[in-house]
C-alpha positions as semicolon CSV with decimal commas, in nm:
position;residue;x (nm);y (nm);z (nm)
1;X;-3,027;-2,025;3,034
2;X;-3,020;-2,199;3,371
3;X;-2,704;-2,385;3,281
4;X;-2,527;-2,064;3,179
5;X;-2,633;-1,884;3,495
6;X;-2,516;-2,180;3,703
7;X;-2,181;-2,164;3,526
8;X;-2,154;-1,793;3,607
9;X;-2,212;-1,855;3,978
10;X;-1,981;-2,156;3,971
11;X;-1,701;-1,942;3,829
12;X;-1,767;-1,671;4,084
13;X;-1,747;-1,921;4,373
14;X;-1,419;-2,058;4,244
15;X;-1,278;-1,708;4,206
16;X;-1,354;-1,627;4,570
17;X;-1,304;-1,968;4,725
18;X;-1,014;-1,839;4,931
19;X;-1,220;-1,565;5,094
20;X;-1,453;-1,590;5,392
21;X;-1,823;-1,676;5,375
22;X;-1,930;-1,317;5,439
23;X;-1,744;-1,202;5,129
24;X;-1,898;-1,482;4,922
25;X;-2,251;-1,392;5,033
26;X;-2,188;-1,022;4,965
27;X;-2,045;-1,088;4,621
28;X;-2,327;-1,322;4,517
29;X;-2,581;-1,068;4,635
30;X;-2,449;-0,835;4,368
31;X;-2,569;-1,082;4,106
32;X;-2,899;-1,167;4,274
33;X;-3,000;-0,804;4,328
34;X;-2,982;-0,713;3,959
35;X;-3,160;-0,810;3,641
36;X;-2,923;-1,046;3,459
37;X;-2,903;-1,103;3,085
38;X;-2,655;-1,300;2,883
39;X;-2,404;-1,071;2,714
40;X;-2,180;-1,123;2,414
41;X;-1,864;-0,940;2,510
42;X;-1,645;-1,152;2,735
43;X;-1,331;-0,964;2,631
44;X;-1,243;-0,601;2,696
45;X;-0,998;-0,403;2,485
46;X;-0,748;-0,268;2,737
47;X;-0,475;-0,142;2,502
48;X;-0,420;0,094;2,323
49;X;-0,583;0,362;2,535
50;X;-0,838;0,507;2,481
51;X;-0,931;0,300;2,172
52;X;-0,790;0,093;1,888
53;X;-1,068;0,184;1,645
54;X;-0,992;0,425;1,362
55;X;-1,111;0,773;1,460
56;X;-1,259;0,952;1,160
57;X;-1,400;1,277;1,295
58;X;-1,393;1,503;1,600
59;X;-1,587;1,804;1,724
60;X;-1,514;2,027;2,025
61;X;-1,749;2,285;2,175
62;X;-1,485;2,428;2,410
63;X;-1,121;2,379;2,510
64;X;-1,226;2,098;2,742
65;X;-1,537;1,930;2,597
66;X;-1,530;1,732;2,275
67;X;-1,639;1,413;2,099
68;X;-1,483;1,179;1,844
69;X;-1,643;0,921;1,615
70;X;-1,510;0,638;1,402
71;X;-1,513;0,272;1,309
72;X;-1,676;0,005;1,526
73;X;-1,953;0,257;1,590
74;X;-1,715;0,456;1,808
75;X;-1,828;0,765;1,997
76;X;-1,608;0,892;2,282
77;X;-1,635;1,204;2,499
78;X;-1,373;1,409;2,683
79;X;-1,429;1,686;2,933
80;X;-1,062;1,756;3,009
81;X;-0,924;1,853;2,670
82;X;-0,855;1,502;2,549
83;X;-0,649;1,371;2,840
84;X;-0,913;1,112;2,931
85;X;-1,202;0,974;2,731
86;X;-1,535;0,809;2,808
87;X;-1,677;0,551;2,568
88;X;-2,036;0,651;2,489
89;X;-2,126;0,424;2,199
90;X;-1,977;0,128;2,013
91;X;-2,105;-0,129;1,765
92;X;-1,882;-0,360;1,557
93;X;-2,141;-0,351;1,277
94;X;-2,123;0,027;1,232
95;X;-1,883;0,298;1,122
96;X;-1,947;0,665;1,196
97;X;-1,786;0,919;0,965
98;X;-1,899;1,252;1,114
99;X;-1,999;1,405;1,446
100;X;-2,132;1,755;1,510
101;X;-2,253;1,937;1,823
102;X;-2,458;2,257;1,811
103;X;-2,389;2,324;2,182
104;X;-2,246;2,136;2,480
105;X;-2,541;1,894;2,511
106;X;-2,700;1,840;2,168
107;X;-2,529;1,668;1,878
108;X;-2,552;1,422;1,589
109;X;-2,331;1,142;1,454
110;X;-2,377;0,981;1,111
111;X;-2,238;0,699;0,901
112;X;-2,337;0,375;0,728
113;X;-2,691;0,511;0,680
114;X;-2,729;0,564;1,056
115;X;-2,822;0,895;1,221
116;X;-2,767;0,922;1,596
117;X;-2,887;1,211;1,813
118;X;-2,819;1,312;2,173
119;X;-2,963;1,583;2,394
120;X;-2,764;1,498;2,708
121;X;-2,402;1,539;2,593
122;X;-2,385;1,181;2,473
123;X;-2,497;0,997;2,786
124;X;-2,751;0,836;2,553
125;X;-2,763;0,824;2,175
126;X;-3,095;0,767;1,998
127;X;-3,129;0,642;1,642
128;X;-3,323;0,884;1,425
129;X;-3,542;0,775;1,133
130;X;-3,402;0,860;0,792
131;X;-3,549;0,848;0,441
132;X;-3,446;0,558;0,218
133;X;-3,123;0,641;0,036
134;X;-2,865;0,444;-0,157
135;X;-2,514;0,513;-0,036
136;X;-2,330;0,618;0,276
137;X;-2,378;0,922;0,499
138;X;-2,046;1,110;0,513
139;X;-2,097;1,443;0,689
140;X;-2,345;1,628;0,913
141;X;-2,372;2,003;0,974
142;X;-2,620;2,210;1,178
143;X;-2,666;2,585;1,162
144;X;-2,888;2,589;1,474
145;X;-3,074;2,340;1,692
146;X;-3,346;2,292;1,433
147;X;-3,185;2,320;1,090
148;X;-2,923;2,076;0,969
149;X;-2,802;1,881;0,668
150;X;-2,644;1,543;0,600
151;X;-2,454;1,466;0,281
152;X;-2,302;1,147;0,142
153;X;-2,219;0,930;-0,153
154;X;-2,429;0,939;-0,472
155;X;-2,513;1,306;-0,406
156;X;-2,706;1,230;-0,089
157;X;-2,852;1,544;0,068
158;X;-3,086;1,519;0,366
159;X;-3,234;1,817;0,550
160;X;-3,417;1,869;0,880
161;X;-3,589;2,175;1,020
162;X;-3,697;2,017;1,350
163;X;-3,373;1,890;1,499
164;X;-3,386;1,556;1,320
165;X;-3,730;1,443;1,429
166;X;-3,792;1,415;1,054
167;X;-3,541;1,420;0,769
168;X;-3,632;1,509;0,411
169;X;-3,445;1,359;0,118
170;X;-3,340;1,641;-0,114
171;X;-3,130;1,434;-0,353
172;X;-2,977;1,090;-0,404
173;X;-2,857;1,047;-0,760
174;X;-2,671;0,744;-0,894
175;X;-2,609;0,902;-1,234
176;X;-2,264;1,056;-1,258
177;X;-2,144;0,881;-0,943
178;X;-2,071;1,207;-0,763
179;X;-1,999;1,192;-0,390
180;X;-2,023;1,451;-0,112
181;X;-1,753;1,410;0,154
182;X;-1,797;1,738;0,342
183;X;-2,053;2,017;0,374
184;X;-2,053;2,363;0,533
185;X;-2,332;2,621;0,561
186;X;-2,268;2,991;0,611
187;X;-2,632;3,059;0,708
188;X;-2,971;2,889;0,665
189;X;-2,966;2,947;0,289
190;X;-2,608;2,940;0,166
191;X;-2,395;2,627;0,175
192;X;-2,123;2,438;-0,008
193;X;-2,050;2,066;-0,045
194;X;-1,731;1,908;-0,176
195;X;-1,634;1,554;-0,263
196;X;-1,520;1,334;-0,546
197;X;-1,612;1,126;-0,846
198;X;-1,655;0,752;-0,785
199;X;-1,357;0,542;-0,903
200;X;-1,170;0,859;-0,997
201;X;-0,921;1,106;-0,854
202;X;-1,141;1,391;-0,970
203;X;-1,316;1,631;-0,736
204;X;-1,670;1,763;-0,708
205;X;-1,810;2,093;-0,570
206;X;-2,169;2,213;-0,550
207;X;-2,330;2,518;-0,385
208;X;-2,681;2,611;-0,274
209;X;-2,851;2,944;-0,203
210;X;-3,193;2,813;-0,098
211;X;-3,111;2,608;0,209
212;X;-3,006;2,297;0,019
213;X;-3,323;2,248;-0,186
214;X;-3,133;2,297;-0,514
215;X;-2,762;2,271;-0,590
216;X;-2,539;2,418;-0,859
217;X;-2,214;2,246;-0,955
218;X;-1,911;2,477;-0,946
219;X;-1,626;2,227;-0,982
220;X;-1,321;2,398;-1,138
221;X;-1,131;2,236;-1,424
222;X;-0,886;1,960;-1,323
223;X;-1,010;1,964;-0,964
224;X;-0,863;1,684;-0,750
225;X;-1,045;1,462;-0,498
226;X;-1,166;1,684;-0,208
227;X;-1,197;1,581;0,157
228;X;-1,297;1,893;0,350
229;X;-1,455;2,236;0,307
230;X;-1,462;2,522;0,561
231;X;-1,584;2,881;0,548
232;X;-1,449;3,179;0,740
233;X;-1,745;3,403;0,654
234;X;-2,029;3,414;0,403
235;X;-1,791;3,449;0,108
236;X;-1,444;3,322;0,205
237;X;-1,385;2,950;0,213
238;X;-1,124;2,679;0,159
239;X;-1,132;2,318;0,041
240;X;-0,854;2,060;0,052
241;X;-0,790;1,711;-0,080
242;X;-0,556;1,476;-0,257
243;X;-0,287;1,560;-0,515
244;X;-0,203;1,869;-0,310
245;X;-0,546;2,021;-0,357
246;X;-0,580;2,356;-0,174
247;X;-0,842;2,583;-0,331
248;X;-0,991;2,910;-0,211
249;X;-1,318;3,094;-0,282
250;X;-1,406;3,458;-0,211
251;X;-1,757;3,449;-0,358
252;X;-1,930;3,178;-0,155
253;X;-1,804;2,883;-0,358
254;X;-1,907;2,985;-0,710
255;X;-1,549;3,033;-0,831
256;X;-1,227;2,890;-0,694
257;X;-0,864;3,004;-0,683
258;X;-0,603;2,729;-0,707
259;X;-0,343;2,739;-0,427
260;X;-0,249;2,371;-0,454
261;X;0,083;2,214;-0,357
262;X;0,229;1,926;-0,552
263;X;0,248;1,567;-0,426
264;X;0,059;1,618;-0,100
265;X;-0,263;1,462;0,032
266;X;-0,459;1,690;0,260
267;X;-0,736;1,553;0,482
268;X;-0,819;1,859;0,693
269;X;-0,799;2,237;0,694
270;X;-0,869;2,517;0,945
271;X;-0,823;2,894;0,944
272;X;-0,786;3,092;1,265
273;X;-0,853;3,411;1,065
274;X;-0,820;3,517;0,702
275;X;-0,439;3,516;0,716
276;X;-0,344;3,232;0,949
277;X;-0,438;2,877;0,858
278;X;-0,333;2,515;0,889
279;X;-0,380;2,210;0,666
280;X;-0,335;1,848;0,772
281;X;-0,141;1,587;0,577
282;X;-0,112;1,247;0,746
283;X;0,152;1,305;1,017
284;X;0,245;1,665;0,952
285;X;0,075;2,002;0,914
286;X;0,132;2,296;0,680
287;X;0,099;2,651;0,818
288;X;0,028;2,976;0,637
289;X;0,051;3,332;0,766
290;X;-0,040;3,513;0,445
291;X;-0,383;3,384;0,357
292;X;-0,262;3,071;0,183
293;X;-0,012;3,228;-0,057
294;X;0,273;3,036;0,107
295;X;0,277;2,725;0,328
296;X;0,543;2,598;0,570
297;X;0,558;2,217;0,611
298;X;0,823;2,180;0,882
299;X;0,576;2,097;1,160
300;X;0,538;1,727;1,234
301;X;0,269;1,580;1,457
302;X;0,471;1,274;1,559
303;X;0,165;1,051;1,580
304;X;0,214;0,676;1,544
305;X;-0,067;0,645;1,286
306;X;-0,198;0,853;0,998
307;X;-0,435;1,134;1,094
308;X;-0,781;1,173;0,941
309;X;-0,929;1,490;1,087
310;X;-0,828;1,833;1,216
311;X;-1,059;2,031;1,446
312;X;-1,031;2,341;1,663
313;X;-1,090;2,335;2,036
314;X;-1,043;2,707;2,101
315;X;-0,784;2,982;2,058
316;X;-0,470;2,823;1,910
317;X;-0,561;2,475;2,028
318;X;-0,626;2,199;1,775
319;X;-0,692;1,826;1,790
320;X;-0,608;1,571;1,521
321;X;-0,744;1,216;1,521
322;X;-0,670;0,916;1,301
323;X;-0,613;0,549;1,254
324;X;-0,578;0,304;1,544
325;X;-0,712;0,555;1,797
326;X;-0,441;0,812;1,733
327;X;-0,507;1,150;1,901
328;X;-0,271;1,450;1,903
329;X;-0,306;1,805;2,031
330;X;-0,139;2,143;1,983
331;X;-0,171;2,455;2,197
332;X;0,034;2,686;1,974
333;X;-0,145;2,674;1,642
334;X;0,026;2,360;1,514
335;X;0,393;2,433;1,575
336;X;0,437;2,172;1,848
337;X;0,225;1,864;1,915
338;X;0,157;1,629;2,204
339;X;0,056;1,269;2,140
340;X;-0,235;1,207;2,380
341;X;-0,227;0,828;2,347
342;X;0,137;0,737;2,402
343;X;0,084;0,366;2,355
344;X;0,266;0,100;2,158
345;X;0,084;0,058;1,829
346;X;0,278;-0,218;1,653
347;X;0,179;-0,584;1,614
348;X;0,166;-0,800;1,930
349;X;0,324;-1,122;1,798
350;X;0,365;-1,315;2,123
351;X;0,251;-1,231;2,472
352;X;0,259;-1,410;2,805
353;X;0,215;-1,342;3,176
354;X;0,397;-1,460;3,488
355;X;0,103;-1,348;3,704
356;X;-0,199;-1,120;3,676
357;X;0,020;-0,809;3,649
358;X;0,365;-0,897;3,509
359;X;0,384;-0,982;3,141
360;X;0,608;-0,971;2,833
361;X;0,536;-0,949;2,462
362;X;0,723;-0,944;2,133
363;X;0,606;-0,660;1,914
364;X;0,680;-0,557;1,557
365;X;0,711;-0,734;1,223
366;X;0,913;-0,746;0,901
367;X;1,233;-0,821;1,091
368;X;1,194;-0,530;1,333
369;X;1,109;-0,671;1,675
370;X;1,111;-0,534;2,029
371;X;1,051;-0,684;2,371
372;X;0,792;-0,493;2,575
373;X;0,679;-0,530;2,934
374;X;0,364;-0,462;3,135
375;X;0,334;-0,432;3,513
376;X;-0,040;-0,362;3,531
377;X;-0,202;-0,657;3,358
378;X;-0,161;-0,532;3,001
379;X;-0,323;-0,190;3,030
380;X;0,004;-0,014;2,949
381;X;0,333;-0,134;2,801
382;X;0,687;-0,003;2,782
383;X;0,996;-0,114;2,597
384;X;1,200;-0,356;2,807
385;X;1,555;-0,247;2,893
386;X;1,620;-0,505;3,167
387;X;1,676;-0,820;2,963
388;X;2,006;-0,822;2,775
389;X;2,086;-0,949;2,424
390;X;1,775;-0,814;2,252
391;X;1,610;-0,780;2,005
392;X;1,418;-1,106;2,029
393;X;1,190;-1,249;1,763
394;X;1,034;-1,549;1,942
395;X;0,907;-1,599;2,298
396;X;0,745;-1,883;2,489
397;X;0,626;-1,821;2,846
398;X;0,472;-2,080;3,076
399;X;0,443;-2,059;3,454
400;X;0,757;-1,900;3,593
401;X;0,966;-1,998;3,288
402;X;1,027;-1,782;2,984
403;X;1,243;-1,841;2,677
404;X;1,351;-1,575;2,428
405;X;1,530;-1,627;2,093
406;X;1,730;-1,359;1,914
407;X;1,869;-1,338;1,560
408;X;2,223;-1,418;1,684
409;X;2,110;-1,774;1,770
410;X;2,106;-1,706;2,139
411;X;1,848;-1,815;2,394
412;X;1,770;-1,613;2,706
413;X;1,587;-1,815;2,971
414;X;1,447;-1,770;3,319
415;X;1,286;-2,023;3,551
416;X;1,200;-1,783;3,832
417;X;0,966;-1,533;3,664
418;X;1,243;-1,309;3,540
419;X;1,441;-1,256;3,857
420;X;1,742;-1,422;3,695
421;X;1,822;-1,474;3,326
422;X;2,073;-1,709;3,165
423;X;2,225;-1,672;2,818
424;X;2,266;-1,988;2,607
425;X;2,381;-2,051;2,251
426;X;2,163;-2,249;2,011
427;X;2,275;-2,411;1,683
428;X;2,291;-2,177;1,386
429;X;2,062;-2,281;1,104
430;X;2,102;-1,990;0,868
431;X;1,737;-1,896;0,928
432;X;1,518;-1,823;1,230
433;X;1,345;-2,084;1,443
434;X;0,970;-2,088;1,394
435;X;0,866;-2,232;1,732
436;X;1,005;-2,358;2,063
437;X;0,868;-2,523;2,375
438;X;1,004;-2,656;2,704
439;X;0,797;-2,924;2,875
440;X;1,027;-2,935;3,180
441;X;1,315;-2,716;3,292
442;X;1,550;-2,959;3,115
443;X;1,359;-3,092;2,814
444;X;1,278;-2,862;2,526
445;X;1,225;-2,861;2,149
446;X;1,272;-2,619;1,860
447;X;1,170;-2,638;1,494
448;X;1,238;-2,442;1,177
449;X;1,189;-2,455;0,803
450;X;1,358;-2,716;0,584
451;X;1,279;-2,997;0,827
452;X;1,490;-2,863;1,115
453;X;1,405;-3,011;1,455
454;X;1,622;-2,997;1,769
455;X;1,591;-3,130;2,124
456;X;1,763;-3,049;2,453
457;X;1,763;-3,257;2,773
458;X;1,990;-3,029;2,977
459;X;1,793;-2,704;2,982
460;X;1,938;-2,572;2,655
461;X;2,307;-2,613;2,736
462;X;2,335;-2,848;2,438
463;X;2,104;-2,947;2,155
464;X;2,052;-3,278;1,977
465;X;1,993;-3,246;1,604
466;X;1,693;-3,459;1,508
467;X;1,625;-3,286;1,177
468;X;1,450;-3,458;0,889
469;X;1,606;-3,548;0,556
470;X;1,292;-3,430;0,378
471;X;1,251;-3,053;0,367
472;X;0,938;-3,016;0,578
473;X;0,801;-2,665;0,634
474;X;0,777;-2,676;1,015
475;X;0,584;-2,374;1,148
476;X;0,471;-2,484;1,495
477;X;0,503;-2,765;1,749
478;X;0,318;-2,887;2,057
479;X;0,445;-3,132;2,323
480;X;0,227;-3,258;2,606
481;X;0,520;-3,425;2,785
482;X;0,876;-3,541;2,712
483;X;0,761;-3,817;2,478
484;X;0,437;-3,713;2,307
485;X;0,457;-3,430;2,057
486;X;0,327;-3,301;1,726
487;X;0,467;-3,089;1,442
488;X;0,281;-2,901;1,168
489;X;0,433;-2,925;0,821
490;X;0,268;-2,625;0,661
491;X;0,362;-2,676;0,296
492;X;0,301;-3,051;0,320
493;X;-0,036;-2,997;0,491
494;X;0,043;-3,273;0,742
495;X;0,068;-3,324;1,117
496;X;0,358;-3,537;1,242
497;X;0,325;-3,730;1,569
498;X;0,591;-3,879;1,796
499;X;0,560;-4,096;2,107
500;X;0,935;-4,130;2,153
501;X;1,042;-3,774;2,219
502;X;1,121;-3,704;1,854
503;X;1,306;-4,024;1,761
504;X;1,025;-4,161;1,543
505;X;0,742;-3,985;1,365
506;X;0,413;-4,072;1,196
507;X;0,267;-3,830;0,941
508;X;-0,105;-3,786;0,869
509;X;-0,321;-3,545;0,672
510;X;-0,648;-3,380;0,774
511;X;-0,931;-3,480;0,544
512;X;-0,983;-3,741;0,274
513;X;-1,083;-3,612;-0,069
514;X;-0,985;-3,258;0,032
515;X;-0,669;-3,203;0,240
516;X;-0,704;-2,919;0,488
517;X;-0,426;-2,678;0,582
518;X;-0,336;-2,713;0,955
519;X;-0,288;-2,385;1,141
520;X;-0,239;-2,485;1,507
521;X;-0,263;-2,782;1,742
522;X;-0,353;-2,824;2,109
523;X;-0,362;-3,142;2,318
524;X;-0,533;-3,184;2,653
525;X;-0,368;-3,525;2,705
526;X;-0,152;-3,761;2,506
527;X;-0,471;-3,894;2,346
528;X;-0,717;-3,604;2,309
529;X;-0,624;-3,313;2,088
530;X;-0,749;-3,054;1,842
531;X;-0,620;-2,907;1,517
532;X;-0,741;-2,584;1,359
533;X;-0,725;-2,532;0,985
534;X;-0,699;-2,235;0,753
535;X;-1,037;-2,330;0,610
536;X;-1,205;-2,298;0,952
537;X;-1,268;-2,670;0,999
538;X;-1,180;-2,789;1,349
539;X;-1,050;-3,146;1,377
540;X;-1,036;-3,365;1,688
541;X;-0,841;-3,680;1,774
542;X;-0,890;-3,923;2,064
543;X;-0,598;-4,154;1,982
544;X;-0,303;-3,918;1,994
545;X;-0,327;-3,804;1,634
546;X;-0,339;-4,129;1,439
547;X;-0,694;-4,048;1,328
548;X;-0,852;-3,703;1,300
549;X;-1,223;-3,633;1,262
550;X;-1,379;-3,308;1,139
551;X;-1,546;-3,181;1,454
552;X;-1,678;-2,829;1,397
553;X;-1,680;-2,561;1,125
554;X;-1,605;-2,194;1,194
555;X;-1,658;-1,904;0,952
556;X;-1,282;-1,840;0,937
557;X;-0,958;-2,015;1,019
558;X;-0,671;-1,786;0,914
559;X;-0,425;-1,740;1,205
560;X;-0,652;-1,966;1,412
561;X;-0,556;-2,101;1,754
562;X;-0,732;-2,323;2,008
563;X;-0,680;-2,353;2,382
564;X;-0,858;-2,548;2,656
565;X;-0,842;-2,423;3,014
566;X;-1,028;-2,721;3,165
567;X;-1,176;-3,053;3,058
568;X;-1,477;-2,880;2,903
569;X;-1,397;-2,509;2,870
570;X;-1,193;-2,376;2,580
571;X;-1,138;-2,096;2,331
572;X;-1,102;-2,075;1,954
573;X;-0,940;-1,770;1,795
574;X;-0,953;-1,684;1,425
575;X;-0,812;-1,373;1,264
576;X;-1,086;-1,137;1,383
577;X;-1,307;-1,338;1,619
578;X;-1,292;-1,550;1,933
579;X;-1,536;-1,823;2,042
580;X;-1,603;-1,989;2,379
581;X;-1,705;-2,349;2,456
582;X;-1,830;-2,495;2,784
583;X;-1,892;-2,850;2,661
584;X;-1,561;-2,966;2,520
585;X;-1,613;-2,806;2,179
586;X;-1,952;-2,952;2,090
587;X;-2,097;-2,600;2,081
588;X;-1,921;-2,264;2,056
589;X;-2,088;-1,947;2,182
590;X;-2,037;-1,578;2,253
591;X;-1,835;-1,515;1,939
592;X;-1,685;-1,168;1,967
593;X;-1,537;-0,963;1,682
594;X;-1,235;-0,733;1,702
595;X;-1,138;-0,430;1,494
596;X;-0,786;-0,558;1,421
597;X;-0,641;-0,903;1,335
598;X;-0,562;-1,124;1,636
599;X;-0,213;-1,278;1,650
600;X;-0,170;-1,441;1,991
601;X;-0,369;-1,587;2,280
602;X;-0,251;-1,664;2,633
603;X;-0,426;-1,799;2,943
604;X;-0,269;-1,776;3,287
605;X;-0,554;-1,981;3,437
606;X;-0,921;-2,045;3,350
607;X;-1,017;-1,696;3,463
608;X;-0,736;-1,477;3,329
609;X;-0,654;-1,457;2,960
610;X;-0,520;-1,209;2,706
611;X;-0,532;-1,161;2,330
612;X;-0,271;-0,975;2,124
613;X;-0,313;-0,833;1,776
614;X;-0,226;-0,569;1,521
615;X;-0,175;-0,201;1,605
616;X;-0,100;-0,281;1,969
617;X;-0,430;-0,456;2,038
618;X;-0,451;-0,623;2,379
619;X;-0,779;-0,762;2,511
620;X;-0,837;-0,917;2,853
621;X;-1,088;-1,184;2,953
622;X;-1,323;-1,081;3,233
623;X;-1,515;-1,384;3,366
624;X;-1,685;-1,198;3,651
625;X;-1,854;-0,914;3,469
626;X;-1,827;-0,989;3,100
627;X;-2,093;-1,261;3,098
628;X;-2,340;-1,023;3,257
629;X;-2,521;-0,709;3,152
630;X;-2,702;-0,518;3,420
631;X;-3,024;-0,337;3,341
632;X;-2,966;0,028;3,431
633;X;-3,248;0,172;3,226
634;X;-3,440;0,292;3,534
635;X;-3,154;0,499;3,674
636;X;-2,912;0,652;3,425
637;X;-2,568;0,663;3,583
638;X;-2,244;0,797;3,438
639;X;-1,901;0,700;3,570
640;X;-1,634;0,934;3,429
641;X;-1,358;0,907;3,335
642;X;-1,347;0,536;3,263
643;X;-1,069;0,417;3,256
644;X;-0,937;0,649;3,527
645;X;-0,616;0,707;3,721
646;X;-0,689;0,937;4,015
647;X;-1,059;1,018;4,061
648;X;-1,389;0,893;3,920
649;X;-1,713;1,089;3,928
650;X;-2,043;0,905;3,974
651;X;-2,320;1,118;3,823
652;X;-2,697;1,066;3,832
653;X;-2,893;1,183;3,528
654;X;-3,225;1,175;3,718
655;X;-3,235;1,487;3,937
656;X;-3,496;1,327;4,165
657;X;-3,267;1,036;4,254
658;X;-3,017;1,018;4,544
659;X;-2,698;0,817;4,593
660;X;-2,737;0,630;4,923
661;X;-2,416;0,427;4,926
662;X;-2,131;0,294;4,716
663;X;-1,909;-0,013;4,737
664;X;-1,615;-0,113;4,520
665;X;-1,521;-0,480;4,466
666;X;-1,221;-0,625;4,285
667;X;-1,262;-0,917;4,047
668;X;-1,192;-1,165;4,325
669;X;-1,507;-1,042;4,503
670;X;-1,320;-0,862;4,781
671;X;-1,462;-0,527;4,891
672;X;-1,190;-0,260;4,869
673;X;-1,392;0,058;4,937
674;X;-1,724;0,156;5,094
675;X;-1,920;0,482;5,137
676;X;-2,235;0,464;5,352
677;X;-2,523;0,697;5,446
678;X;-2,450;0,944;5,168
679;X;-2,787;1,084;5,051
680;X;-2,604;1,268;4,770
681;X;-2,780;1,423;4,472
682;X;-2,641;1,440;4,116
683;X;-2,268;1,366;4,170
684;X;-2,017;1,196;4,399
685;X;-1,639;1,177;4,348
686;X;-1,419;0,886;4,459
687;X;-1,041;0,896;4,496
688;X;-0,914;0,569;4,344
689;X;-0,546;0,663;4,330
690;X;-0,455;0,405;4,596
691;X;-0,621;0,114;4,415
692;X;-0,410;-0,130;4,217
693;X;-0,444;-0,115;3,840
694;X;-0,715;-0,340;3,702
695;X;-1,091;-0,383;3,667
696;X;-1,341;-0,322;3,948
697;X;-1,715;-0,344;4,012
698;X;-1,883;-0,030;4,147
699;X;-2,201;-0,118;4,342
700;X;-2,419;0,195;4,359
701;X;-2,730;0,209;4,576
702;X;-2,979;0,487;4,496
703;X;-3,331;0,568;4,607
704;X;-3,461;0,397;4,291
705;X;-3,253;0,079;4,260
706;X;-2,915;-0,088;4,294
707;X;-2,674;-0,053;4,001
708;X;-2,351;-0,228;3,903
709;X;-2,096;-0,050;3,685
710;X;-1,758;-0,181;3,577
711;X;-1,466;0,062;3,573
712;X;-1,095;0,027;3,508
713;X;-0,813;0,177;3,714
714;X;-0,500;0,264;3,516
């Protein structure tokens, strides 16, 4: 504990070493004045905005206020119609399938056998006790503040009559393998649940007339898998699902009229009145103006990911949510749609940064690649139109130099952080290069499949063919200087080592009785290096790669990478997790999981790093705040929206408390704003429009205690 805290302060001192002593004392006082505990999350997801998690459900209580829930234990809140969102709850070990609010302050969220409850609009979520059930909780519905139901797989039905203080198990039957996916109650007695049969495309419907105590199955013949049920009044309702399932009831769910459409898969349905309705199918909606007799499918949402839920937020306004944080909105009943998270959602193959703000990345896969650019540290990205001769499929960025390869065997390079670019021709191999690296402005290397290996000593003007006769499967290379380098032969499961700049090579395998599959290599010097393997075994060498010793074992090694930022501090990335070492790799701590596969890792310096992954994932390393969690249990404080662009509101949940003063610090410890002698109750707004984009620490002094809150300026 003491060693870790010392390391935190040591990092902080280094970060602010260029500032004056007064700033250093002020910044350290932020740490000393708060209760410190070691945290797990050293990385913050900064793109896409507002989340990369799959959003499964949404519920709005007005045009402005609403909540969404999804994977990674996601709960987010908006109070401006979905333009900005506040993260209220997250947990990588949870998934929440349904969220429901009875008014603008009290609601419930369920999933993975968890029941969460809030009475303060989501500022805090408390876990409610549930009866033992086998299966998953899929949907929650309340008719008033006291009476509600939860349904799920294996015919789970739970009921409460005291707002969830206690839940009673009505049913949970394994026989028949019947699942509830959605439930709707017309009043305290009459309700309807729909779902499916396990391992089948068949549907399931059941109704109750005694408040859910007993259920009667009313599934029509040849009913398809059903996702959602809604009722317009006590008798009229609709259900939708796969195989074009659209069915209507006019007797409270006891009989059903088939209005299905062929070859569609509906995940949501809503009726504005008995004649006008809308059904959701992935990235388009179907509209009806005649009570479901006819449907028009010409209205496309335009979202970048498939949608999972359709919900009303008043009048003709609707919200859809879906995979990878996709959120779309309509204000005209579904005819036109606005994508509320206009972010790049394709795979981040390579990424690199010239400084803390300017960066480039290659995005896309399956032969479709694009170059994208960020000017705010990775929080937002746009397609690059400045660099000619795109598209590019491979990038290597280091310092002020960047090299880009395109499919026409051309190399674009810059040695002054992108101010000037030069176009060079590289030898045509008939297939793409798999890796490249320049160790100086003049000396560089490239490799490819079939044993192809090339070297330049004139900055890429000409290339020397040093390819192998044997058809090695070269996937990656690493050179520490002009002479010492290593190649990974993927199919041969070997690492090749040269001390002569590629003229001569020595090949060696990892392991004895079992040969491990190398994934990546990293050398701190020409002697000390590391190799990750697909099996998760980390190897280390201290003689340049002539002998490798199994050094550490990780749970996973697919797409693994390793990087050291100092003699003792380094990072290991697998497909879904990242680990941190402070002792040269002897121990690895603070492993953090991510919702999408990780593809790339880049460090600008020991204190600034980024991860790139699937669906547009970008995470940033925060050494100042991410190792710390500050105990704010005494004074509940909300900072909204977060992230923000123009204004943030600091709100106190304790009406007896007062805001006395506020200070804002950047991550270098420099104070950028201050508000003194406030004596403000409940709420205080701060204009942050003039701040640069990035992360900040908000130091809030109240009559009860001092609080630190991290916020992000977009």
